[in-house]
C-alpha positions in Angstrom: -11.1 25.8 -12.1 -14.6 24.7 -10.2 -12.9 25.6 -6.9 -12.0 29.5 -8.1 -15.6 29.8 -9.6 -17.2 28.4 -6.5 -15.2 30.7 -4.1 -15.9 33.4 -6.3 -19.3 32.8 -6.2 -19.4 32.5 -2.5 -17.5 35.8 -1.8 -19.3 37.7 -4.8 -22.4 36.8 -3.2 -21.7 37.7 0.8 -19.8 41.1 -0.7 -23.1 41.9 -2.9 -25.7 40.8 -0.5 -24.1 42.7 2.6 -23.7 45.7 0.6 -27.3 45.5 -0.5 -28.6 45.7 2.8 -26.9 48.7 3.4 -23.6 47.7 4.9 -20.4 49.1 4.7 -17.3 47.1 3.4 -15.0 48.8 5.6 -16.7 47.6 8.8 -15.9 43.8 7.6 -12.3 44.9 6.6 -10.7 44.4 9.9 -7.1 42.5 8.6 -5.9 42.2 12.4 -8.8 40.1 13.1 -8.1 37.5 10.1 -4.4 38.0 11.1 -5.4 35.9 14.4 -7.8 33.4 13.2 -5.5 32.1 10.2 -2.3 32.8 12.3 -3.6 30.6 15.3 -5.1 28.0 12.3 -2.0 28.1 10.8 0.6 27.2 13.7 -1.8 25.0 15.2 -1.9 22.8 11.9 1.6 23.0 12.1 2.2 21.9 15.8 -0.4 19.0 14.9 0.6 17.5 11.9 4.3 15.9 11.3 6.6 18.2 8.4 6.1 15.4 6.1 2.0 15.8 6.1 2.5 19.4 6.1 3.9 19.4 2.6 1.9 17.1 1.6 -1.4 19.0 2.7 0.0 21.7 0.2 0.3 19.6 -2.6 -3.0 17.9 -2.1 -4.4 21.5 -2.1 -3.0 22.4 -5.6 -4.4 19.0 -6.9 -7.4 19.7 -5.6 -7.8 23.2 -6.8 -6.0 21.9 -10.7 -8.4 19.1 -10.8 -5.2 16.8 -10.8 -6.9 13.2 -11.4 -6.5 10.6 -13.9 -8.3 11.1 -17.2 -9.5 9.1 -20.1 -5.8 9.0 -21.6 -4.0 7.9 -18.4 -6.4 5.2 -18.1 -6.0 3.7 -21.5 -2.0 4.4 -21.2 -2.4 1.9 -17.9 -4.6 -0.7 -19.7 -2.1 -1.0 -22.5 0.9 -1.3 -20.4 -1.0 -4.0 -18.4 -1.6 -5.8 -21.7 1.5 -5.3 -22.6 2.9 -6.8 -19.7 1.0 -9.5 -19.3 1.6 -10.6 -22.8 5.0 -10.6 -22.3 4.3 -13.0 -19.0 2.2 -15.1 -21.2 5.0 -15.7 -23.8 7.9 -14.7 -23.1 10.5 -17.1 -20.5 11.0 -15.5 -16.8 14.3 -14.3 -17.7 13.2 -12.0 -20.1 10.3 -10.6 -18.5 12.4 -10.1 -15.4 14.3 -7.0 -17.4 11.0 -5.6 -17.8 9.8 -5.5 -13.6 13.9 -5.0 -12.1 14.6 -2.0 -13.6 11.0 -0.3 -15.5 13.0 3.0 -16.7 15.1 1.0 -19.0 12.2 -1.5 -20.3 10.9 -0.6 -23.2 7.7 -1.4 -22.4 7.3 1.0 -19.8 9.2 3.7 -21.5 6.6 3.4 -24.2 3.8 5.0 -21.7 5.9 8.0 -19.9 2.3 8.8 -18.2 2.9 5.6 -16.3 6.5 5.3 -15.4 7.3 8.8 -14.1 4.3 7.6 -11.6 7.0 6.0 -9.4 4.4 4.3 -6.6 1.9 2.7 -9.5 5.1 1.9 -11.2 6.6 0.0 -8.2 3.3 -1.1 -7.5 2.8 -3.1 -11.0 6.1 -4.7 -10.6 6.1 -6.1 -7.4 3.3 -7.7 -8.4 4.4 -8.7 -11.9 7.3 -10.4 -10.0 5.0 -12.4 -7.4 2.8 -13.7 -10.3 6.5 -14.6 -12.4 7.5 -17.0 -9.1 4.0 -18.4 -9.6 3.7 -19.7 -5.7 0.9 -17.1 -4.5 -2.6 -18.2 -4.9 -4.6 -16.0 -6.6 -6.5 -15.3 -3.7 -3.5 -14.3 -1.5 -2.3 -11.6 -4.3 -5.6 -10.4 -4.2 -5.8 -9.9 -0.4 -2.4 -8.8 -0.2 -3.0 -6.3 -3.1 -6.5 -4.9 -1.1 -4.7 -4.6 1.9 -1.9 -2.4 0.2 -4.3 -0.2 -1.6 -6.1 0.4 2.0 -2.5 1.7 3.3 -2.5 3.6 0.3 -5.6 5.1 0.4 -5.2 5.8 3.8 -2.0 7.9 3.9 -2.8 9.6 0.7 -6.4 11.0 2.4 -3.9 12.1 5.3 -4.5 15.8 4.2 -8.1 15.6 4.0 -8.4 15.0 8.0 -5.8 17.5 8.5 -7.5 20.4 6.9 -11.2 19.1 8.4 -9.5 19.4 11.8 -8.3 23.4 10.8 -11.7 23.9 9.3 -13.4 22.2 12.8 -11.4 24.6 15.0 -11.7 27.5 13.1 -15.2 28.8 14.3 -13.7 28.9 18.0 -10.9 30.2 17.1 -13.1 33.1 15.5 -14.6 33.7 19.0 -11.1 33.8 20.2 -10.4 36.7 18.1 -13.9 38.2 18.6 -13.2 38.2 22.5 -9.8 40.0 22.4 -11.6 42.4 20.1 -14.4 42.8 23.1 -11.5 43.0 25.3 -10.0 46.1 23.5 -13.6 47.8 23.2 -13.8 47.3 27.1 -10.8 49.5 27.5 -12.5 52.1 25.5 -15.7 52.3 27.7 -15.3 55.9 28.1 -15.4 56.9 24.7 -18.3 58.0 22.7 -20.6 55.5 21.7 -20.0 56.1 18.3 -16.5 55.0 18.9 -17.7 52.1 21.4 -19.8 50.7 18.5 -17.4 50.6 16.0 -14.9 48.5 18.3 -17.6 45.7 19.0 -18.9 45.4 15.5 -14.9 45.1 14.8 -14.6 42.5 17.1 -17.9 40.7 15.8 -16.2 40.5 12.6 -13.9 37.9 14.3 -16.7 35.1 14.6 -18.1 36.1 11.4 -14.6 35.4 9.4 -13.9 32.2 11.6 -17.4 31.0 10.3 -17.1 31.7 7.1 -13.7 30.8 6.1 -14.3 27.3 7.8 -17.2 26.6 6.2 -17.2 28.4 2.9 -13.7 27.7 2.1 -11.8 25.0 4.6 -14.5 22.6 4.6 -15.6 22.1 0.7 -11.7 22.3 0.2 -11.0 19.3 2.5 -13.9 17.4 0.9 -12.6 18.3 -2.8 -9.0 17.0 -1.6 -10.6 13.8 -0.5 -12.4 13.2 -3.5 -8.9 13.8 -5.6 -7.2 11.7 -3.7 -9.6 9.1 -4.0 -9.7 9.4 -7.7 -5.5 8.8 -7.8 -6.0 5.8 -5.6 -8.4 4.4 -8.0 -5.9 3.3 -10.5 -4.5 0.9 -8.5 -7.7 -1.2 -8.2 -7.7 -1.0 -12.3 -4.2 -3.1 -11.7 -5.6 -5.0 -8.9 -8.4 -6.4 -11.4 -6.9 -6.8 -14.3 -3.8 -8.8 -12.4 -6.2 -11.3 -10.6 -8.0 -12.0 -13.3 -4.7 -12.6 -15.4 -3.9 -14.8 -12.4 -7.3 -16.7 -12.7 -6.3 -18.0 -16.1 -7.9 -14.8 -18.4 -6.7 -13.9 -21.4 -4.3 -10.7 -21.5 -7.0 -9.1 -23.4 -9.8 -10.3 -21.3 -8.0 -9.4 -18.1 -7.7 -6.0 -19.1 -11.5 -5.4 -19.6 -11.5 -6.9 -15.8 -9.6 -3.9 -15.4 -11.7 -1.3 -17.6 -14.5 -2.0 -15.6 -13.3 -0.7 -12.4 -12.9 2.7 -14.3 -15.6 5.2 -12.9 -17.8 6.2 -15.8 -16.7 9.9 -16.5 -13.4 8.4 -17.6 -14.0 4.3 -18.8 -13.1 4.4 -22.3 -14.9 2.4 -24.4 -13.8 -1.6 -25.5 -13.3 -0.1 -28.8 -10.9 2.2 -27.6 -9.2 -0.3 -25.3 -9.1 -2.4 -28.5 -7.4 -0.1 -30.2 -4.6 1.0 -27.8 -3.9 -2.7 -27.2 -4.9 -4.7 -30.3 -0.7 -4.1 -31.8 0.8 -5.8 -29.7 0.0 -3.4 -26.7 0.8 -0.2 -28.4 -1.4 2.6 -26.9 -1.2 5.8 -28.5 1.3 7.1 -26.3 3.5 3.9 -27.6 2.7 5.0 -31.0 3.3 8.8 -30.8 7.0 7.5 -29.1 7.5 4.8 -32.4 
């Protein structure tokens, strides 16, 4: 919603200010100039990026516009799942715990937290490191280094759409000049026309420069930053898992290990200690699990 409101304010200010100065909207409405600019931008974007990244950039843009970031309830679900899983690791034999991490889609623990289970990457991340904890030969600092490396890789992969959009944004002013040059070429072809016609053609050509700069700095560049912020918030959940697991491997009780994870949550969405306790004290049963019961 914030993206749409900001875009509406930007376009509204542009149009109202231009009209207030006595400008005519018909002059800046040059659709073929925008076709040239946007068409070249899309074409070069497809050339420069593999198709999986092109598709992921579309998803990232939708996520940024819709604000698809983990909220308080999702963090509570993650903490509730971690608590339940660490309690199993602490109290149950290895063969009983392995069933939960080998087939999480069949595990009662994971099924109790559907918002976590539907995130395949996060579920796999949790299961991989729970399996390493079960093996028991790895040292906590070794696991922590491995987790940090994987999180860095995930963050790098998930923020690739930011760089791809930003690259196009940086090129758009130059593409606007290309459109303007083509407009000037058209105007020079009509040099024998009256000053009124020639002036209109030159004005139309300059709209290309305006369009490239406006789309770059008023839309794509802010969108790229929004994509980056959204994807970074999405990868933050892996840090929560890392903090909790490392604390548990260093000897913390499940309830204390969960608190280590809670401290890694942004203040904006961080649940209180009481909320986490409520979500975990009944055998790791979060609100999601209570509803499923």
